[in-house]
N, C-alpha and C positions, 0 to 999 in steps of 0.2 A: 411603572415597571420598566426595567432596562430592556431595550430592544437592540439586538446586534444586527448590523448590516455588513459593514466592511471595516477593516482596520483603519482606513482613512477617516471614515465617519466617526468612529470611536475616538480617535485622537482629536478630531474637531470638537467633540462633546467634552472631552477632558479640558481642552484649552479654553472652552467657553464656560467652564465650571458648572456645567449642567449635570455632571456626575463625577465620581472619583473612582480610582482603581479599587479602593477598599469596598465601596458600595458594589462594584461590579463583581469582585471576588465573592462577596456574600451572596449575591444573586446566583452565581454559578454553584456555590456550595449548596444552596437551597434546591436548585434544580437537580443536582446530583442526588441529594437525599430523597427528593420527591419521586425520583425515577430509579430507585435502587432495584426494583423488580426487573429492569432491563439487563442488569448484571454487566454493564459496560465497563465499570471501573472495578479493579481488584484492590486498589489502595488509593486513598485520598491524602494529599499532603496539605491538609487544611490549615494548620497553624503556620506552617512555612509560607503558604500562599498569603495568609493574612499579614505576616511580618514583612514580606517583600512588598506587598501592596502599600503598607504604611510608609515604607522607605521611599517608594516611588512617588507617592503623593507628597511627601515632604520635599523631595528633590524638585518636583514641579513647582511647588509653592515658593521655593527658594530661587526660582528662575532658571533652573537647569534645563537646557534644551531637551526636547523629547528624543529618546533613542528610537530607531526604526520600529522596534517592537515593544515600546513602552507600555507595560501593563497588559499585553496581549495574553489571554488565557489559553494555554495549550495542554492537551493531554498527549501522553506518549505510550506507544505500544509496549507491552511487557517483554520486549526483546532488545530494548535500548538501555544502555547503562547510564545511570544518573548517580553520580558519586554519593556514597553513603546511604543510598536507598536500595530496597530489595529489587531484584530483577530475576524472574524465574522462568521466562519463556512459557508461562502457563503450564509448567511441568512439575511433578513431584520430585523430579531429579534435582531441581534447583530451588526447592521450596524455602530454604533459609539463607540464600546467597545474597550478599550485599555487594553492590558494584564498588570496586576500589577506585574507579575513575569515571569521568563522564564521556560519553560518546562525543566525537567532534561536532556532530550536528547539534547535539543538545547544548554543548558549551557555547557554540556560536549563537544559538537562540537566546540563552540566558545573558550572554554578553551584550546582546542587542536590546535587553530590557524585558524579555518575555518572562511569564510566570508559569512554571510547570505545576499543574494542579493535581496530577495523579497519573498512575499507570493503568493501562487499559487492557482488557481481556483479549485473548486471541486463541487460535488453535495452537496446540502444543508444538513448540519449536517451529511455529509458522507453517505447519504441515496440515493443510485442510482448505476446503472451499465453502465451509458452512458455519464455522465456529462452534461445531458440536464436539470437537476434540480438545477440550480444555480441562485442566485439573480443577478449575474454578467453576465449571459448569457452563452451559451454553449462554450466549448473548441473544437477547430477543430483539427482533426488528420492531422499532417503535411504531411503525405504521400498521403492523399486524403481528401480534405477539406469537401467533402460531407459525410464523414463517421465519426462516433463517435470515440473518443480516448479511450473509456472505462471509468469506474467509480468505486468508486467515486473519486479516485485520478487522474482524467484525466489531470489536469494542471501539476501535478508533472511528469506524464509520458511524456507528450509532451515537457516539458522543457528539459528533457534529450534527447528525440528523436530528437528534432530540434536544439540541441546544444545551448540551452539558459542558461545552467549551467553545471557543471561537473557531479554532482550527486544531487539527491533530496530526500526529505522525504515525505512519504504519511502515511496514516493509513489504516489498513486492518482489517475489521470486519467480512467480509465474502468473501474476494477476491479483495478488493478495491486497492490493489497494484499489485497482480499477473495478474488480468484480463486486466487492462490497459497496463501493461507491455507486455502482449501477443498481444494486439491490435496494439501496437506501435513498436514492434520488439526490445525490450530491456530486460534487466535483472530486475526481480522484486522479492524481498525477503521479506517474512513474517517470523520473528523469532518465537520461542516458546512463548506461552503466559507466560508473566512474565520475559522474558529475557531482555526487555527494559522497563524501568519505564514508566508508563502512566501518571505520574504527569505532569500537564500542557497540556494534550491532552483533548480537549473537548469531552466529553463522548457521544457515541451513545449507545452501549451495553457493559457494563463494564466487563462482563466475556468473551467477545469476542475480544474487541478492542486490537490492537497491532500496534505500530509504525513500519513502513516498509521502505525499501530502494529501490530506482530506480538507476540503473547505466548502463554503457555500457559494463561492464565486471565484472567478479566474484571477482577479486582482490580488486576493489574499494568497493564493497559491504562488503567484509570481513573486510576491514580496518575500515569502518564506524561502523559496528556492534561491533567490538572489542572496539571501543572508547565509544559507547553509552551504551553497555550492562553492567549489574551488579546491585547489590542491591541498593535500594534507601530508606532512612528513610521516605521519603514523600509518598511512595507508598507501602502499606502493601501487595500488590499482586506481587511486584517485587521479583524475585527469588534470593536466596542467593547462588545458585549453582555457583562454580568458573567459570570465563570467560577465555577460552583458548586463546592463541595467534593465532587467526584465520588467520591473514594476513601472518604470517610466516610459518604456517603449512598446509595451505589449498591446496598447490600443491602436497603434499605427498599423492599419490593416493592409494598405497597399491596394493593388489592382486585382483583377480576376485571377483565380488560382486554378491549377490543374490537379484534379483529384482522381485517384485510382481506387477501385475496390475489387476484391477477389471474387470473381464470379462463383467459384466453388464455395466460398464462405457464405454468400447470400443464398445460394441454392442448396446448401447442405441440409439433409433431412432432419438433423438435430435442432435446427433453428425454428423457434416458435413462429407460426404463420403471421401473427400480429406484429411481431418484431420485424419480420421480413417486409411486410406491407408498409410499415411506418418508415423504415429506412429507404425503401424505393420511392415513397412519396416525398421524403425529404430530399433525396438526390434530385428529384424533379424541381424542387424549390431552389436548390443550388444552381441548377442550369438556368432557371428563369432569372436568377440574380446575376447571370453573366459568367458563371464559373463553368469549367469543363469537368464533367464527371464520366469516367470511362471504366468499363469492366475490363479486367485483365485476367488472363489465365494463370492459375497458380496450382499446378498439379501436385505440389508437395504438401498441400494442406493436411492430408490424412497421415502424414509422417511426423507432423509437428508434435502432437501429444506423446506418441511413443518415444520420440527423440528426447523430449523434455524430461520424461520420467526416468529414462535410462540414465541420463547425465546427472540430474539433480539427486536421484537416490544414491548414485555412486558417490557424489560429493558429500551427501549427508552421512553416508556410512563412514566416510573418512573423518568428517568434522565431529561427529558425535562419539567417535571412539575415545575421546578424551574424558568423557563422563563415566568414570569407573568407581567413584566413591572413595578414592584414595586421597587425592589432594582436595577435591571438592566434589559435590554431588551427593545424592542419596546414599547412605550407608545402611545396609540391611542388618538386622539383629539376628537373622537366621544363622544357625551354626554352619560353618563351612570347613571342609577337610582339606581344601586346596585353594590356591590363589585363583584358579580358573572358576571354581565354584563360588568363591567370594564375589568375583566380578559378576558372575551370572545372577546371583541373588540381587546385587545392587542394581543392575541394569533392568532385570525383569520387573522389579518392584518400582523402579524410578520412572521408566518410560511407559507411556500409554500405548494402546493397541495400534493406532495409526503410525506412530513413530517407529514402533517395532517392525511393522510391515515394510516401511520404506528402508529401514536399515537392512533388513534381510534381502530385499530386492536389490539394494545397492551392493551388498556384499556378494550377491550372486553374479551380477554383471561385471564385477571386478575380479572374479575368481579366474584362476589360470586357464581353465577350459573354455571360458565364455567371454573373456576380455575382448578378443578381436571380433567375435561375432556380434557383440552388443555395444560395448563402450566405444571401441574404435570406429565401428560403423556409424554410431550416433554422432560422433565428432565430425565425421565426413559429411553427414547430412546437415549438421549445423553450419559447416563451411559453405555448403551449397545454398542454404537458406540465406546466409549473409550476402553471398555473391549475387544471387537473384534479386535480393532486396535493393542492392546498390544499382542494379540495372533499372529497376523500377523508378528509383529516385533520380535517375538521369533524365527521365521524361516527365515526372510528376512532382508536385510540391508536397503532397501528403497522401497517405493511404487511409481509407475509411473502412470500418468494419463494425459488426455488432460487438458489444462488450462481452455479453454472455448469451448462451443459446436460449435462455428462458428468463423470466422474472424470478424473483425470490421464491423458492420452493418451500414446502412445509417441512417442519422438523421430522426426521425419520424417513422422509421420502426416498432419499438416495443413500442413506448411511449404511445400508446392508449390501450395497452394490458398489464396490470401490471403482470399477470401470466407469459406471455412470457418473460417479462423483468426479473422477479424473477428467471426463469429457466436458465438465463445466469450464475447464481451462482452455478449450479448443481455440478461442479467439484471442486470448490474452498472452499465452506463452510465447507467441511469435515475437513480440517486442523484447522479451527477455532473452530468447535465443539469439537474436540479432543485435542486442544492446542498444536499441533505438528508444527514444522517448515516446510516451503515449499518455493520452488523457481520456478519461471517460466523462462525457458531458450529459447531464440529466435533462434530456429533451422530451421524453415521451411518458405516457401512462397506458398501462395495459387495461383491458376490460375487467380484469380481476381486482383492479384498484391499486396495483403495485406499479412503481416507476420502473423505467429501464432507460438505458442511455445509448449513446453512439460513441465509438472509440475513434480517435484521431491519432495518427502516427506520422512523425517526420523523421528525417535522417538524423544520424548521431550528432549530438551537441547542437541541434537546431531547435532548442527549446524556445528561443525568442520567436522564431517563425511559427512554432506550435501554438504559442499563446496568441499571436496575431491572427492566425487562421481560426483558432477556436473562438476568439472574440467575435470575429466576423460571422462565423457560423451561428453563434448564440443569437446575434441580432436577427438573422434570417429565421431562426427557430421561433422567435417571439411573434 
């Protein structure tokens, strides 16, 4: 039976003729079929994957050098465009929409030899923290089917967790890669804002959204980031900052590091006591290894979630206004006596409950009477968060925090309380508000049998330092 460890080991096996890409594709197709109950995939590109595998095997037999991602099996979240394939954002609004082009990140992966094996389930329009808000139904956590996998990229997380692909892509607007990675016990990376092009990513909140990576190890995440990162003429927000060779330099750890953690975050009443104890114990291990770990005051912590939801819902309200059922999107068959009524039928039937809630909230904070009181004020808080973060990075190499306040919770436990669900993002939205990179590392296990992780953040465009620090921390955790 095929056993996957890393991309590097997989390529070694191919070169030694101990396996073929075709055999590996068949293995993953069987895995997916055997785990249909998890509901991670909404569509499998089986024949396409087989055809591409045969082509790659032929090229290798002919002596063609291996591309960086030769035969690597990747699943993609159902918010990323892949030319000629359906993309629906797990919504009835886009149930029959085919992508007319490929997202830049997808194009770069396939150009490097990757095989896209299918599209993965998620919360509708990436709005959710549990993957309970999908037109395709919920995704089940492979470790405990009664618990959520996290959201919104729950399918992407479970696909890697349950060995249904080698690596996967998600999107992270406020923690939608790191939180499900935490709940599923795998690595989840959100790069700096602008590091990966957003061209071809269905927008939720444009100044927050970022393509992210799920993997079983840091080396694979570094490899994928190296290939996808870089400027893109199709995305004016993509950064022109040079892209380092993450995969070749990530294991160079350097000397002792200076870590900060927010005292208010670790002492917050929402944090599970076992998570708090595990983090504090691990901070002690870091100190024993020669690193500096200091608590810093961060009085703005309680403003992070309100600021995030004011700004993201405002942007969502604007972004989702394009889905009216005229040019594309769900078109209702209900009779309408006016254009406004026609739009209302289309949007009421096309969007799910959580998406409607956020559109209404965003429309409210953008309305004439409340714009300054909410949206403008939230932008001012965001600027304060960024400035304070830069001051912290003047003195420290990285910031440590919990990834989520609790391990994976049970289905239905928080779905009737939107505020409780939104507070699941208390530790992850900070990185999106400030545009810094962050990774969730799967270090710990809770007494309830579920995994949980530790979040590491560095300054903007310092992903190389993030990988090096995370690698050193992983060795200490072992």
